[in-house]
VEXKE-444684 format. One record per residue (C-alpha): x, y, z. Coordinates in steps of 0.1 Angstrom, whole numbers, plus 5000, padded with zeros to 4 digits. Layout:
<kemars>
XYZ
...
</kemars>
This chain:
<kemars>
162406250550
163505900540
163805990505
165806360515
168206090533
168505890502
169206160485
172106340511
173605960507
173605960469
175206330471
177906260495
178605940484
179706050446
181206390458
183206130483
183705930455
185106220429
186206450457
188306170470
190406160437
190206510430
192106530462
194806280451
194806470423
195806780438
198206630455
200006550424
199206900411
200807080444
203906860437
204106980402
203207330409
205807310437
208507250409
207107470382
207107790408
210807700419
211907660381
209907920361
209408180392
206208420388
207008530355
207308180336
203908090359
202408390343
203708280308
202107920313
198708110325
198808360294
199108080272
196807860289
193808150289
194408180252
194307810239
191307760265
189208080247
190007970215
189107610223
185407740245
184807950216
185107670187
183907330202
180407430198
179807280236
180006920224
181606790257
178206920276
175506910249
176506570239
175906390272
172506470274
171806320240
173806010251
172406000284
168806030270
169505740245
171205490272
167805550295
165505410269
168005100269
168305090231
171905000225
171705090184
170605450198
173105490218
175805390196
174505580164
174605880190
178405820196
179305790165
177406120154
179706300189
183206180174
182006270137
181306650149
184006630177
186706560149
185306840126
185307090154
188807000161
189707080130
188107400127
189607490161
192907440148
192307660119
191207940137
194207920166
196107940133
194808220118
194008420149
197708390162
198608710154
195708880169
195808710201
199808850205
198709190202
196009130226
198108920251
201209080252
202609430251
206009300243
208209070216
206408870188
204808530201
202408460172
204508140164
203808050195
200008090195
200407840160
202207560177
199807580200
196607510176
197207130180
196307140214
193107330204
192107030185
193306770209
190906930235
187906900210
188806540207
189106510245
186006650252
184006440230
185106150243
184706280278
180906330271
180605970261
181805840291
180106070310
176705980293
177205620294
177905650331
181505550327
182405690360
185405470372
186805550336
186705920344
187905860374
191005730364
191605950333
191606180357
193906040383
196705930353
196706270338
198106440365
200606170373
201906170335
201906530336
203906570367
206306270351
207006470316
206506820325
208906860353
212106730334
211106950303
210507270324
214207180341
216007160313
214807410287
213207650315
210907890297
211407760264
210207380275
206607600280
204807520249
206207160244
205207090276
201707190273
201507000240
202806700257
200106710282
197006750257
198806460239
198506250268
195106330281
193506280247
195105920242
194305790280
190305930271
190205770237
191605420253
189105410278
185805530259
187105290229
187004970252
183204960253
182605190222
185205100193
185705410175
183505490144
182705800126
179705870106
180206180082
177006110062
174806440057
171906230076
174206190106
175406520109
172106650106
170706410133
173706580153
172106970147
170206960182
173206890201
175007160179
172207410183
172407340221
176307380222
176007710206
174807860237
177907680260
180207790229
178608140235
179208090275
182507980269
183808300248
182308510275
184208310307
187608250288
187308570273
187208770306
189808550322
192008590291
190908990293
191709010330
194908850329
195909070297
195009340314
197309230344
200409190321
199809510301
198809740331
201309550357
204109310351
204008930338
204908860373
201909010387
199608750364
201908480380
201008600414
197108650402
197308310387
198708150415
196208280437
193608130413
195007820413
195107740451
191907910461
189407830435
190907530414
192207330444
188907400467
187107260431
187406870448
184206930465
182007030431
183906740412
180706540412
178406790399
178906730362
179106350366
176406300386
174206620396
173706740360
172506410348
169806370378
168906740376
168006680340
166106370351
163406580369
161306720339
157906900351
158206850391
159207210405
159007100438
161506780434
163907020413
163807250442
164806970469
167106790447
168807130439
168607220478
170306890491
173506990466
173607310481
173207200519
176106940515
178307140494
178407420519
179007170544
181907010528
183307350517
182907580546
185607420565
187907450539
187207830533
187807880571
191007640570
192407810536
191908160549
193708090585
196407840572
197308090539
200608210553
201907860558
200207700523
201607980499
205407880510
205007540512
203107490480
204907760461
208107960471
208408290488
208708480457
204508450461
203608560494
202908930482
199408740470
198708610502
196208860513
194708870482
193908490484
192608540517
190008750505
189408530473
188408220489
185208380507
184208350469
183808000474
180408030495
178708210468
180407930444
178907670469
175407880464
175007990428
176807670409
174007410420
171207620409
172807770375
172307400365
168907450361
168707630330
171107350314
169007070324
165907270310
168007350278
167307700285
170307860267
169208220268
168408250306
172408050309
173908320283
172008590305
173008510339
176908430323
177108770307
176108990340
178708760358
181408810327
181009170330
180509240364
183709010372
186309230344
184809600357
185309530390
188609350389
190109620363
188609910388
189809750418
193009660408
194210000394
193310140428
194409820455
196709640438
195909240436
194209270465
191609460448
191509150422
190908940450
188009160468
186609200430
186108810428
184208790460
181909080457
181208990423
180708640438
178108770461
176208990441
176108670411
174008480440
171108730443
171108790406
170908440404
168208350429
166108620417
166408520379
165508180391
162808220415
161008430387
161408130362
161207830376
159707920414
163107810427
163707890464
166307840490
165407620517
165407700556
168507450561
170507610533
169707920551
170807790582
173907660569
174908030557
174008220585
176408000607
179107890585
179708260565
180308440597
183208220609
185008260572
184308660576
185608650613
188608430601
189508680571
188808970601
191608800626
194208760592
194109120588
193809270628
195508990650
198908870647
201208610667
199708320690
196708500696
196308460654
196808080657
194708070685
191808220671
192108050639
192307750651
189107740672
187307910643
188407610619
187307350649
183907520650
183507480613
184207160610
181907060642
178807240628
179307040594
180206700613
177406730635
174706810603
175906580583
175906280611
172206370615
171206360581
173006030564
173905710573
177505700556
178905730590
177405440605
178205240576
181705340575
182305270610
180604920604
182504840578
185804960596
184504730632
184204450607
187404490594
189104480627
186904160638
188203960606
191904060613
191403960651
189903630638
192603540616
195203590647
193403400668
193303140639
197203190634
197903110672
195602800674
</kemars>
């Protein structure tokens, strides 16, 4: 029981740290996206989305998964307290990252014409993709340096980079869009990539100065990392490929503004809620990887992570659904109102994400690339098929239904597969939280379609309050963090009061 309490404290602590930082980042991103939406409109945001998804596809297809597989190698060396081995691994990671960066740039340049034919049904954008190729290279270098920070547990550096990136992106991109409009999209994307790369290198090189080793022996030592990374490449190709295919389908079957509306919904509902999941890769993945053959301990770690995620994300889901009619015009503009119903349905998929994401790290922690790829392939194929079918028949709201429906199927597929392969089972607490919280989200969605006016807001606020209260009561029972925070606050008040008394005397 006590070990579970410690685990809850640890999970909530790092979720709070990274989630809080991500929350600040989101505030800056909200301001940035508001200006971008006002300046570029749905068409411009659709164009940004297509360029970003294309660059991500090429990047994920050529980076050999170094940004993830390198974390495992470096963290293992660090756990042995062998400084020389850590530095050797870092030099290998940097060498491979540079080679991969050059390879990715070359691929983007050579496939520009093909990417243009797939993504666009109008105009010639081949030159645009050639101009975007440096972003692919910079992303590979940034990914390698980020892996070094994660593997060496430089979490403060990661947090600082994350915050500075979004601030500099806000300061630099808005003037570019304001002056040049859609013509400034490519320059702004390049500027953001340059800033991100330079900031990451600056922080990682403080502790570990830039060193490379291109010898045959050194590159050969990185073979295991590359081999594991190939699984991430294939998964990246599938994930980014489906993302790219969906946006291209919407652009060709609908219009560019349809892509803008879809992307706005995706960003608000799925990306902004990502602050709850932000500690997964930096904290949870290394912890899970450290558990070797103890099935019971592994199940406890996964279930504890799921329980905390469910308790934190559930009130957000209900609030997003209820307040979406206010959120969209506030964060974007009235031009994006047609996407509200799609967003409200799409938000429900976050329940599935909270359940599945901690489970998906299990095959990764065991270097089981085949299982990871299989689960990713099933999800991606179902997502594209469902999105295409439901969008044709029901429009944008059909795309939202597709994401939520496939997310639900993914939960059952993942549970069934991991039960057979790793003897994983949900805890009773997970089931209890699902039974209480998910119906609240479904009720919120139901009233958004059935009730209007004052009654809608009364019932909506009541559902949000119920979800918050339930999560608060459970978390208060599980962890001592609330007492620590209240004690700290009271101590601060006592210190200030004492200073005031001293000043009077």
